[in-house]
PDB file with SEQRES, HELIX, SHEET and CRYST1 records, atoms N, CA, C and O in Angstrom:
SEQRES   1 A   75  MET ARG HIS GLY PRO TRP ASN ARG THR LYS LYS TYR ALA          
SEQRES   2 A   75  ALA ASP VAL VAL ALA VAL PHE THR ASP ALA LYS GLY ASN          
SEQRES   3 A   75  ALA LYS MET GLU PRO PHE LEU THR GLY LEU VAL ALA ASN          
SEQRES   4 A   75  ASN GLU TYR LEU GLY ARG PRO ALA ASP VAL MET VAL MET          
SEQRES   5 A   75  LYS ASP GLY SER LEU LEU VAL SER ASP ASP HIS ASN GLY          
SEQRES   6 A   75  ALA ILE TYR ARG VAL SER TYR GLY ARG LYS                      
SHEET    1 AA1 2 VAL A  16  THR A  21  0                                        
SHEET    2 AA1 2 ALA A  27  LEU A  33 -1                                        
SHEET    1 AA2 2 VAL A  37  ALA A  38  0                                        
SHEET    2 AA2 2 GLU A  41  TYR A  42 -1                                        
SHEET    1 AA3 3 PRO A  46  VAL A  51  0                                        
SHEET    2 AA3 3 LEU A  57  ASP A  61 -1                                        
SHEET    3 AA3 3 ALA A  66  VAL A  70 -1                                        
CRYST1    1.000    1.000    1.000  90.00  90.00  90.00 P 1           1          
ATOM      1  N   MET A   1     186.915 -20.946 377.418  1.00  0.00           N  
ATOM      2  CA  MET A   1     188.112 -20.504 376.787  1.00  0.00           C  
ATOM      3  C   MET A   1     188.607 -19.295 377.556  1.00  0.00           C  
ATOM      4  O   MET A   1     187.872 -18.339 377.802  1.00  0.00           O  
ATOM      5  N   ARG A   2     189.874 -19.367 377.926  1.00  0.00           N  
ATOM      6  CA  ARG A   2     190.482 -18.235 378.633  1.00  0.00           C  
ATOM      7  C   ARG A   2     191.697 -17.794 377.818  1.00  0.00           C  
ATOM      8  O   ARG A   2     192.614 -18.581 377.580  1.00  0.00           O  
ATOM      9  N   HIS A   3     191.695 -16.548 377.402  1.00  0.00           N  
ATOM     10  CA  HIS A   3     192.693 -16.006 376.483  1.00  0.00           C  
ATOM     11  C   HIS A   3     194.016 -15.684 377.176  1.00  0.00           C  
ATOM     12  O   HIS A   3     195.073 -15.759 376.549  1.00  0.00           O  
ATOM     13  N   GLY A   4     193.971 -15.339 378.421  1.00  0.00           N  
ATOM     14  CA  GLY A   4     195.183 -14.947 379.149  1.00  0.00           C  
ATOM     15  C   GLY A   4     195.491 -13.480 378.923  1.00  0.00           C  
ATOM     16  O   GLY A   4     195.302 -12.974 377.817  1.00  0.00           O  
ATOM     17  N   PRO A   5     195.961 -12.789 379.949  1.00  0.00           N  
ATOM     18  CA  PRO A   5     196.230 -11.353 379.828  1.00  0.00           C  
ATOM     19  C   PRO A   5     197.518 -11.080 379.045  1.00  0.00           C  
ATOM     20  O   PRO A   5     198.461 -11.870 379.097  1.00  0.00           O  
ATOM     21  N   TRP A   6     197.549  -9.978 378.333  1.00  0.00           N  
ATOM     22  CA  TRP A   6     198.742  -9.613 377.566  1.00  0.00           C  
ATOM     23  C   TRP A   6     199.660  -8.700 378.358  1.00  0.00           C  
ATOM     24  O   TRP A   6     200.846  -8.596 378.044  1.00  0.00           O  
ATOM     25  N   ASN A   7     199.134  -8.037 379.378  1.00  0.00           N  
ATOM     26  CA  ASN A   7     199.892  -6.991 380.059  1.00  0.00           C  
ATOM     27  C   ASN A   7     200.284  -7.356 381.494  1.00  0.00           C  
ATOM     28  O   ASN A   7     200.406  -6.470 382.341  1.00  0.00           O  
ATOM     29  N   ARG A   8     200.477  -8.617 381.771  1.00  0.00           N  
ATOM     30  CA  ARG A   8     200.872  -9.049 383.118  1.00  0.00           C  
ATOM     31  C   ARG A   8     202.276  -9.619 383.088  1.00  0.00           C  
ATOM     32  O   ARG A   8     202.702 -10.206 382.094  1.00  0.00           O  
ATOM     33  N   THR A   9     202.987  -9.439 384.184  1.00  0.00           N  
ATOM     34  CA  THR A   9     204.327 -10.004 384.286  1.00  0.00           C  
ATOM     35  C   THR A   9     204.266 -11.517 384.304  1.00  0.00           C  
ATOM     36  O   THR A   9     205.059 -12.185 383.642  1.00  0.00           O  
ATOM     37  N   LYS A  10     203.316 -12.063 385.071  1.00  0.00           N  
ATOM     38  CA  LYS A  10     203.138 -13.510 385.127  1.00  0.00           C  
ATOM     39  C   LYS A  10     202.070 -13.929 384.123  1.00  0.00           C  
ATOM     40  O   LYS A  10     200.938 -13.447 384.172  1.00  0.00           O  
ATOM     41  N   LYS A  11     202.436 -14.832 383.213  1.00  0.00           N  
ATOM     42  CA  LYS A  11     201.511 -15.308 382.188  1.00  0.00           C  
ATOM     43  C   LYS A  11     200.678 -16.460 382.755  1.00  0.00           C  
ATOM     44  O   LYS A  11     201.212 -17.342 383.428  1.00  0.00           O  
ATOM     45  N   TYR A  12     199.378 -16.451 382.484  1.00  0.00           N  
ATOM     46  CA  TYR A  12     198.492 -17.493 382.991  1.00  0.00           C  
ATOM     47  C   TYR A  12     197.188 -17.491 382.189  1.00  0.00           C  
ATOM     48  O   TYR A  12     196.939 -16.595 381.383  1.00  0.00           O  
ATOM     49  N   ALA A  13     196.379 -18.497 382.424  1.00  0.00           N  
ATOM     50  CA  ALA A  13     195.003 -18.592 381.922  1.00  0.00           C  
ATOM     51  C   ALA A  13     194.897 -18.664 380.403  1.00  0.00           C  
ATOM     52  O   ALA A  13     193.891 -18.218 379.851  1.00  0.00           O  
ATOM     53  N   ALA A  14     195.873 -19.195 379.719  1.00  0.00           N  
ATOM     54  CA  ALA A  14     195.742 -19.452 378.278  1.00  0.00           C  
ATOM     55  C   ALA A  14     195.353 -20.917 378.142  1.00  0.00           C  
ATOM     56  O   ALA A  14     196.212 -21.787 377.998  1.00  0.00           O  
ATOM     57  N   ASP A  15     194.047 -21.184 378.190  1.00  0.00           N  
ATOM     58  CA  ASP A  15     193.586 -22.565 378.155  1.00  0.00           C  
ATOM     59  C   ASP A  15     192.116 -22.614 377.759  1.00  0.00           C  
ATOM     60  O   ASP A  15     191.460 -21.584 377.602  1.00  0.00           O  
ATOM     61  N   VAL A  16     191.625 -23.813 377.603  1.00  0.00           N  
ATOM     62  CA  VAL A  16     190.208 -24.034 377.354  1.00  0.00           C  
ATOM     63  C   VAL A  16     189.685 -24.870 378.513  1.00  0.00           C  
ATOM     64  O   VAL A  16     190.262 -25.903 378.852  1.00  0.00           O  
ATOM     65  N   VAL A  17     188.603 -24.423 379.111  1.00  0.00           N  
ATOM     66  CA  VAL A  17     188.022 -25.139 380.242  1.00  0.00           C  
ATOM     67  C   VAL A  17     186.587 -25.538 379.905  1.00  0.00           C  
ATOM     68  O   VAL A  17     185.926 -24.899 379.086  1.00  0.00           O  
ATOM     69  N   ALA A  18     186.125 -26.587 380.538  1.00  0.00           N  
ATOM     70  CA  ALA A  18     184.722 -26.996 380.452  1.00  0.00           C  
ATOM     71  C   ALA A  18     184.049 -26.525 381.731  1.00  0.00           C  
ATOM     72  O   ALA A  18     184.601 -26.678 382.820  1.00  0.00           O  
ATOM     73  N   VAL A  19     182.868 -25.958 381.603  1.00  0.00           N  
ATOM     74  CA  VAL A  19     182.126 -25.467 382.764  1.00  0.00           C  
ATOM     75  C   VAL A  19     180.843 -26.280 382.890  1.00  0.00           C  
ATOM     76  O   VAL A  19     180.065 -26.402 381.943  1.00  0.00           O  
ATOM     77  N   PHE A  20     180.642 -26.834 384.089  1.00  0.00           N  
ATOM     78  CA  PHE A  20     179.461 -27.635 384.385  1.00  0.00           C  
ATOM     79  C   PHE A  20     178.685 -26.953 385.500  1.00  0.00           C  
ATOM     80  O   PHE A  20     179.279 -26.388 386.418  1.00  0.00           O  
ATOM     81  N   THR A  21     177.370 -27.003 385.425  1.00  0.00           N  
ATOM     82  CA  THR A  21     176.549 -26.459 386.504  1.00  0.00           C  
ATOM     83  C   THR A  21     175.740 -27.581 387.139  1.00  0.00           C  
ATOM     84  O   THR A  21     175.325 -28.528 386.470  1.00  0.00           O  
ATOM     85  N   ASP A  22     175.525 -27.453 388.443  1.00  0.00           N  
ATOM     86  CA  ASP A  22     174.694 -28.440 389.130  1.00  0.00           C  
ATOM     87  C   ASP A  22     173.248 -27.946 389.164  1.00  0.00           C  
ATOM     88  O   ASP A  22     172.936 -26.898 388.598  1.00  0.00           O  
ATOM     89  N   ALA A  23     172.381 -28.685 389.817  1.00  0.00           N  
ATOM     90  CA  ALA A  23     170.953 -28.358 389.860  1.00  0.00           C  
ATOM     91  C   ALA A  23     170.684 -27.009 390.526  1.00  0.00           C  
ATOM     92  O   ALA A  23     169.663 -26.376 390.259  1.00  0.00           O  
ATOM     93  N   LYS A  24     171.595 -26.571 391.387  1.00  0.00           N  
ATOM     94  CA  LYS A  24     171.422 -25.294 392.083  1.00  0.00           C  
ATOM     95  C   LYS A  24     172.019 -24.123 391.314  1.00  0.00           C  
ATOM     96  O   LYS A  24     171.925 -22.976 391.750  1.00  0.00           O  
ATOM     97  N   GLY A  25     172.635 -24.413 390.163  1.00  0.00           N  
ATOM     98  CA  GLY A  25     173.234 -23.348 389.352  1.00  0.00           C  
ATOM     99  C   GLY A  25     174.672 -23.029 389.704  1.00  0.00           C  
ATOM    100  O   GLY A  25     175.242 -22.077 389.173  1.00  0.00           O  
ATOM    101  N   ASN A  26     175.272 -23.817 390.598  1.00  0.00           N  
ATOM    102  CA  ASN A  26     176.674 -23.615 390.941  1.00  0.00           C  
ATOM    103  C   ASN A  26     177.550 -24.117 389.802  1.00  0.00           C  
ATOM    104  O   ASN A  26     177.320 -25.202 389.266  1.00  0.00           O  
ATOM    105  N   ALA A  27     178.546 -23.332 389.436  1.00  0.00           N  
ATOM    106  CA  ALA A  27     179.424 -23.680 388.321  1.00  0.00           C  
ATOM    107  C   ALA A  27     180.717 -24.319 388.817  1.00  0.00           C  
ATOM    108  O   ALA A  27     181.240 -23.972 389.876  1.00  0.00           O  
ATOM    109  N   LYS A  28     181.217 -25.264 388.020  1.00  0.00           N  
ATOM    110  CA  LYS A  28     182.491 -25.924 388.309  1.00  0.00           C  
ATOM    111  C   LYS A  28     183.287 -25.956 387.010  1.00  0.00           C  
ATOM    112  O   LYS A  28     182.790 -26.436 385.991  1.00  0.00           O  
ATOM    113  N   MET A  29     184.521 -25.448 387.037  1.00  0.00           N  
ATOM    114  CA  MET A  29     185.387 -25.457 385.858  1.00  0.00           C  
ATOM    115  C   MET A  29     186.344 -26.637 385.928  1.00  0.00           C  
ATOM    116  O   MET A  29     186.881 -26.954 386.989  1.00  0.00           O  
ATOM    117  N   GLU A  30     186.551 -27.284 384.787  1.00  0.00           N  
ATOM    118  CA  GLU A  30     187.523 -28.369 384.686  1.00  0.00           C  
ATOM    119  C   GLU A  30     188.417 -28.108 383.476  1.00  0.00           C  
ATOM    120  O   GLU A  30     187.923 -27.699 382.425  1.00  0.00           O  
ATOM    121  N   PRO A  31     189.727 -28.340 383.608  1.00  0.00           N  
ATOM    122  CA  PRO A  31     190.636 -28.145 382.474  1.00  0.00           C  
ATOM    123  C   PRO A  31     190.272 -29.073 381.315  1.00  0.00           C  
ATOM    124  O   PRO A  31     189.917 -30.233 381.523  1.00  0.00           O  
ATOM    125  N   PHE A  32     190.366 -28.544 380.089  1.00  0.00           N  
ATOM    126  CA  PHE A  32     190.121 -29.349 378.900  1.00  0.00           C  
ATOM    127  C   PHE A  32     191.338 -29.330 377.980  1.00  0.00           C  
ATOM    128  O   PHE A  32     191.812 -30.388 377.567  1.00  0.00           O  
ATOM    129  N   LEU A  33     191.847 -28.150 377.655  1.00  0.00           N  
ATOM    130  CA  LEU A  33     193.030 -28.002 376.805  1.00  0.00           C  
ATOM    131  C   LEU A  33     194.000 -27.088 377.531  1.00  0.00           C  
ATOM    132  O   LEU A  33     193.745 -25.894 377.687  1.00  0.00           O  
ATOM    133  N   THR A  34     195.116 -27.656 377.973  1.00  0.00           N  
ATOM    134  CA  THR A  34     196.076 -26.899 378.776  1.00  0.00           C  
ATOM    135  C   THR A  34     197.467 -27.003 378.152  1.00  0.00           C  
ATOM    136  O   THR A  34     197.631 -27.593 377.084  1.00  0.00           O  
ATOM    137  N   GLY A  35     198.451 -26.435 378.813  1.00  0.00           N  
ATOM    138  CA  GLY A  35     199.834 -26.533 378.352  1.00  0.00           C  
ATOM    139  C   GLY A  35     200.250 -25.411 377.424  1.00  0.00           C  
ATOM    140  O   GLY A  35     201.237 -25.539 376.700  1.00  0.00           O  
ATOM    141  N   LEU A  36     199.508 -24.309 377.435  1.00  0.00           N  
ATOM    142  CA  LEU A  36     199.821 -23.215 376.519  1.00  0.00           C  
ATOM    143  C   LEU A  36     200.666 -22.118 377.154  1.00  0.00           C  
ATOM    144  O   LEU A  36     200.923 -21.087 376.532  1.00  0.00           O  
ATOM    145  N   VAL A  37     201.093 -22.339 378.389  1.00  0.00           N  
ATOM    146  CA  VAL A  37     202.036 -21.438 379.061  1.00  0.00           C  
ATOM    147  C   VAL A  37     203.170 -22.289 379.615  1.00  0.00           C  
ATOM    148  O   VAL A  37     202.930 -23.253 380.342  1.00  0.00           O  
ATOM    149  N   ALA A  38     204.411 -21.932 379.270  1.00  0.00           N  
ATOM    150  CA  ALA A  38     205.588 -22.634 379.798  1.00  0.00           C  
ATOM    151  C   ALA A  38     206.707 -21.623 380.010  1.00  0.00           C  
ATOM    152  O   ALA A  38     206.935 -20.748 379.175  1.00  0.00           O  
ATOM    153  N   ASN A  39     207.395 -21.752 381.124  1.00  0.00           N  
ATOM    154  CA  ASN A  39     208.497 -20.839 381.452  1.00  0.00           C  
ATOM    155  C   ASN A  39     208.077 -19.371 381.351  1.00  0.00           C  
ATOM    156  O   ASN A  39     208.830 -18.524 380.870  1.00  0.00           O  
ATOM    157  N   ASN A  40     206.854 -19.089 381.818  1.00  0.00           N  
ATOM    158  CA  ASN A  40     206.277 -17.745 381.809  1.00  0.00           C  
ATOM    159  C   ASN A  40     206.200 -17.135 380.404  1.00  0.00           C  
ATOM    160  O   ASN A  40     206.294 -15.918 380.247  1.00  0.00           O  
ATOM    161  N   GLU A  41     206.029 -17.974 379.397  1.00  0.00           N  
ATOM    162  CA  GLU A  41     205.843 -17.532 378.017  1.00  0.00           C  
ATOM    163  C   GLU A  41     204.615 -18.223 377.444  1.00  0.00           C  
ATOM    164  O   GLU A  41     204.344 -19.383 377.753  1.00  0.00           O  
ATOM    165  N   TYR A  42     203.874 -17.505 376.608  1.00  0.00           N  
ATOM    166  CA  TYR A  42     202.734 -18.111 375.934  1.00  0.00           C  
ATOM    167  C   TYR A  42     203.214 -18.981 374.781  1.00  0.00           C  
ATOM    168  O   TYR A  42     204.010 -18.543 373.951  1.00  0.00           O  
ATOM    169  N   LEU A  43     202.731 -20.201 374.735  1.00  0.00           N  
ATOM    170  CA  LEU A  43     202.942 -21.082 373.592  1.00  0.00           C  
ATOM    171  C   LEU A  43     201.741 -20.983 372.659  1.00  0.00           C  
ATOM    172  O   LEU A  43     201.822 -21.371 371.494  1.00  0.00           O  
ATOM    173  N   GLY A  44     200.647 -20.471 373.164  1.00  0.00           N  
ATOM    174  CA  GLY A  44     199.424 -20.253 372.412  1.00  0.00           C  
ATOM    175  C   GLY A  44     198.462 -19.457 373.258  1.00  0.00           C  
ATOM    176  O   GLY A  44     198.555 -19.449 374.486  1.00  0.00           O  
ATOM    177  N   ARG A  45     197.525 -18.780 372.589  1.00  0.00           N  
ATOM    178  CA  ARG A  45     196.493 -18.024 373.297  1.00  0.00           C  
ATOM    179  C   ARG A  45     195.172 -18.243 372.593  1.00  0.00           C  
ATOM    180  O   ARG A  45     194.910 -17.619 371.565  1.00  0.00           O  
ATOM    181  N   PRO A  46     194.324 -19.128 373.132  1.00  0.00           N  
ATOM    182  CA  PRO A  46     193.041 -19.400 372.499  1.00  0.00           C  
ATOM    183  C   PRO A  46     192.203 -18.127 372.388  1.00  0.00           C  
ATOM    184  O   PRO A  46     192.127 -17.333 373.325  1.00  0.00           O  
ATOM    185  N   ALA A  47     191.576 -17.948 371.222  1.00  0.00           N  
ATOM    186  CA  ALA A  47     190.765 -16.755 370.999  1.00  0.00           C  
ATOM    187  C   ALA A  47     189.288 -17.088 370.834  1.00  0.00           C  
ATOM    188  O   ALA A  47     188.433 -16.269 371.172  1.00  0.00           O  
ATOM    189  N   ASP A  48     188.971 -18.280 370.319  1.00  0.00           N  
ATOM    190  CA  ASP A  48     187.573 -18.658 370.127  1.00  0.00           C  
ATOM    191  C   ASP A  48     187.479 -20.169 369.978  1.00  0.00           C  
ATOM    192  O   ASP A  48     188.468 -20.834 369.668  1.00  0.00           O  
ATOM    193  N   VAL A  49     186.302 -20.699 370.196  1.00  0.00           N  
ATOM    194  CA  VAL A  49     186.054 -22.132 370.012  1.00  0.00           C  
ATOM    195  C   VAL A  49     184.775 -22.319 369.199  1.00  0.00           C  
ATOM    196  O   VAL A  49     183.880 -21.474 369.222  1.00  0.00           O  
ATOM    197  N   MET A  50     184.705 -23.436 368.485  1.00  0.00           N  
ATOM    198  CA  MET A  50     183.507 -23.776 367.718  1.00  0.00           C  
ATOM    199  C   MET A  50     183.349 -25.286 367.734  1.00  0.00           C  
ATOM    200  O   MET A  50     184.301 -26.019 367.464  1.00  0.00           O  
ATOM    201  N   VAL A  51     182.157 -25.748 368.046  1.00  0.00           N  
ATOM    202  CA  VAL A  51     181.864 -27.182 368.025  1.00  0.00           C  
ATOM    203  C   VAL A  51     181.367 -27.539 366.631  1.00  0.00           C  
ATOM    204  O   VAL A  51     180.461 -26.895 366.101  1.00  0.00           O  
ATOM    205  N   MET A  52     181.968 -28.572 366.039  1.00  0.00           N  
ATOM    206  CA  MET A  52     181.590 -29.017 364.701  1.00  0.00           C  
ATOM    207  C   MET A  52     180.508 -30.091 364.785  1.00  0.00           C  
ATOM    208  O   MET A  52     180.257 -30.636 365.860  1.00  0.00           O  
ATOM    209  N   LYS A  53     179.869 -30.395 363.662  1.00  0.00           N  
ATOM    210  CA  LYS A  53     178.785 -31.385 363.630  1.00  0.00           C  
ATOM    211  C   LYS A  53     179.258 -32.771 364.063  1.00  0.00           C  
ATOM    212  O   LYS A  53     178.483 -33.544 364.626  1.00  0.00           O  
ATOM    213  N   ASP A  54     180.536 -33.089 363.802  1.00  0.00           N  
ATOM    214  CA  ASP A  54     181.053 -34.410 364.167  1.00  0.00           C  
ATOM    215  C   ASP A  54     181.474 -34.489 365.634  1.00  0.00           C  
ATOM    216  O   ASP A  54     181.986 -35.520 366.071  1.00  0.00           O  
ATOM    217  N   GLY A  55     181.266 -33.420 366.399  1.00  0.00           N  
ATOM    218  CA  GLY A  55     181.617 -33.412 367.812  1.00  0.00           C  
ATOM    219  C   GLY A  55     183.013 -32.890 368.097  1.00  0.00           C  
ATOM    220  O   GLY A  55     183.370 -32.705 369.260  1.00  0.00           O  
ATOM    221  N   SER A  56     183.811 -32.648 367.067  1.00  0.00           N  
ATOM    222  CA  SER A  56     185.150 -32.109 367.293  1.00  0.00           C  
ATOM    223  C   SER A  56     185.044 -30.629 367.666  1.00  0.00           C  
ATOM    224  O   SER A  56     184.018 -29.986 367.447  1.00  0.00           O  
ATOM    225  N   LEU A  57     186.115 -30.119 368.226  1.00  0.00           N  
ATOM    226  CA  LEU A  57     186.161 -28.740 368.692  1.00  0.00           C  
ATOM    227  C   LEU A  57     187.271 -28.021 367.940  1.00  0.00           C  
ATOM    228  O   LEU A  57     188.408 -28.494 367.914  1.00  0.00           O  
ATOM    229  N   LEU A  58     186.955 -26.883 367.327  1.00  0.00           N  
ATOM    230  CA  LEU A  58     187.974 -26.043 366.706  1.00  0.00           C  
ATOM    231  C   LEU A  58     188.344 -24.952 367.695  1.00  0.00           C  
ATOM    232  O   LEU A  58     187.472 -24.309 368.279  1.00  0.00           O  
ATOM    233  N   VAL A  59     189.648 -24.748 367.881  1.00  0.00           N  
ATOM    234  CA  VAL A  59     190.160 -23.724 368.788  1.00  0.00           C  
ATOM    235  C   VAL A  59     191.085 -22.816 367.992  1.00  0.00           C  
ATOM    236  O   VAL A  59     192.100 -23.273 367.466  1.00  0.00           O  
ATOM    237  N   SER A  60     190.745 -21.533 367.897  1.00  0.00           N  
ATOM    238  CA  SER A  60     191.630 -20.595 367.207  1.00  0.00           C  
ATOM    239  C   SER A  60     192.668 -20.069 368.187  1.00  0.00           C  
ATOM    240  O   SER A  60     192.388 -19.884 369.371  1.00  0.00           O  
ATOM    241  N   ASP A  61     193.860 -19.834 367.679  1.00  0.00           N  
ATOM    242  CA  ASP A  61     194.995 -19.388 368.488  1.00  0.00           C  
ATOM    243  C   ASP A  61     195.566 -18.138 367.825  1.00  0.00           C  
ATOM    244  O   ASP A  61     196.209 -18.233 366.780  1.00  0.00           O  
ATOM    245  N   ASP A  62     195.339 -16.967 368.421  1.00  0.00           N  
ATOM    246  CA  ASP A  62     195.827 -15.748 367.782  1.00  0.00           C  
ATOM    247  C   ASP A  62     197.291 -15.458 368.080  1.00  0.00           C  
ATOM    248  O   ASP A  62     197.850 -14.507 367.533  1.00  0.00           O  
ATOM    249  N   HIS A  63     197.916 -16.243 368.923  1.00  0.00           N  
ATOM    250  CA  HIS A  63     199.356 -16.116 369.176  1.00  0.00           C  
ATOM    251  C   HIS A  63     200.153 -16.731 368.023  1.00  0.00           C  
ATOM    252  O   HIS A  63     201.167 -16.180 367.593  1.00  0.00           O  
ATOM    253  N   ASN A  64     199.689 -17.863 367.535  1.00  0.00           N  
ATOM    254  CA  ASN A  64     200.380 -18.587 366.462  1.00  0.00           C  
ATOM    255  C   ASN A  64     199.690 -18.462 365.110  1.00  0.00           C  
ATOM    256  O   ASN A  64     200.213 -18.942 364.104  1.00  0.00           O  
ATOM    257  N   GLY A  65     198.533 -17.830 365.073  1.00  0.00           N  
ATOM    258  CA  GLY A  65     197.796 -17.731 363.820  1.00  0.00           C  
ATOM    259  C   GLY A  65     197.347 -19.096 363.329  1.00  0.00           C  
ATOM    260  O   GLY A  65     197.429 -19.394 362.138  1.00  0.00           O  
ATOM    261  N   ALA A  66     196.871 -19.926 364.252  1.00  0.00           N  
ATOM    262  CA  ALA A  66     196.524 -21.306 363.915  1.00  0.00           C  
ATOM    263  C   ALA A  66     195.118 -21.641 364.394  1.00  0.00           C  
ATOM    264  O   ALA A  66     194.547 -20.955 365.242  1.00  0.00           O  
ATOM    265  N   ILE A  67     194.576 -22.716 363.824  1.00  0.00           N  
ATOM    266  CA  ILE A  67     193.325 -23.297 364.297  1.00  0.00           C  
ATOM    267  C   ILE A  67     193.600 -24.768 364.578  1.00  0.00           C  
ATOM    268  O   ILE A  67     194.099 -25.487 363.712  1.00  0.00           O  
ATOM    269  N   TYR A  68     193.273 -25.215 365.792  1.00  0.00           N  
ATOM    270  CA  TYR A  68     193.486 -26.594 366.197  1.00  0.00           C  
ATOM    271  C   TYR A  68     192.155 -27.332 366.206  1.00  0.00           C  
ATOM    272  O   TYR A  68     191.132 -26.785 366.618  1.00  0.00           O  
ATOM    273  N   ARG A  69     192.178 -28.566 365.753  1.00  0.00           N  
ATOM    274  CA  ARG A  69     190.983 -29.409 365.785  1.00  0.00           C  
ATOM    275  C   ARG A  69     191.195 -30.478 366.846  1.00  0.00           C  
ATOM    276  O   ARG A  69     192.141 -31.262 366.765  1.00  0.00           O  
ATOM    277  N   VAL A  70     190.328 -30.509 367.827  1.00  0.00           N  
ATOM    278  CA  VAL A  70     190.378 -31.486 368.900  1.00  0.00           C  
ATOM    279  C   VAL A  70     189.258 -32.480 368.648  1.00  0.00           C  
ATOM    280  O   VAL A  70     188.090 -32.098 368.575  1.00  0.00           O  
ATOM    281  N   SER A  71     189.610 -33.759 368.514  1.00  0.00           N  
ATOM    282  CA  SER A  71     188.598 -34.775 368.244  1.00  0.00           C  
ATOM    283  C   SER A  71     188.872 -35.990 369.130  1.00  0.00           C  
ATOM    284  O   SER A  71     189.860 -36.030 369.863  1.00  0.00           O  
ATOM    285  N   TYR A  72     188.001 -36.954 369.051  1.00  0.00           N  
ATOM    286  CA  TYR A  72     188.144 -38.154 369.855  1.00  0.00           C  
ATOM    287  C   TYR A  72     188.014 -39.358 368.947  1.00  0.00           C  
ATOM    288  O   TYR A  72     187.394 -39.295 367.885  1.00  0.00           O  
ATOM    289  N   GLY A  73     188.604 -40.445 369.382  1.00  0.00           N  
ATOM    290  CA  GLY A  73     188.511 -41.702 368.632  1.00  0.00           C  
ATOM    291  C   GLY A  73     187.584 -42.661 369.340  1.00  0.00           C  
ATOM    292  O   GLY A  73     187.411 -42.596 370.557  1.00  0.00           O  
ATOM    293  N   ARG A  74     187.004 -43.532 368.588  1.00  0.00           N  
ATOM    294  CA  ARG A  74     186.125 -44.542 369.164  1.00  0.00           C  
ATOM    295  C   ARG A  74     186.837 -45.884 369.148  1.00  0.00           C  
ATOM    296  O   ARG A  74     187.609 -46.175 368.235  1.00  0.00           O  
ATOM    297  N   LYS A  75     186.580 -46.683 370.141  1.00  0.00           N  
ATOM    298  CA  LYS A  75     187.200 -47.998 370.242  1.00  0.00           C  
ATOM    299  C   LYS A  75     186.370 -49.041 369.560  1.00  0.00           C  
ATOM    300  O   LYS A  75     186.742 -50.214 369.546  1.00  0.00           O  
TER     301      LYS A  75                                                      
END                                                                             
């Protein structure tokens, strides 16, 4: 989870990323929840994440005062 800076002219890094490590301990980040910056304005700023028992992810957003639930469907 990257909150994004509040005091920068250019807005960036308001997203949730997944971090994977290989056998040597090298880390690789991959985007998971993006799209929270548009036209140099924050649409949301993730503040915390929590994994639920059902595998869904709760993401709090202190910009909008909201909590988002990210889940998956099975085929």
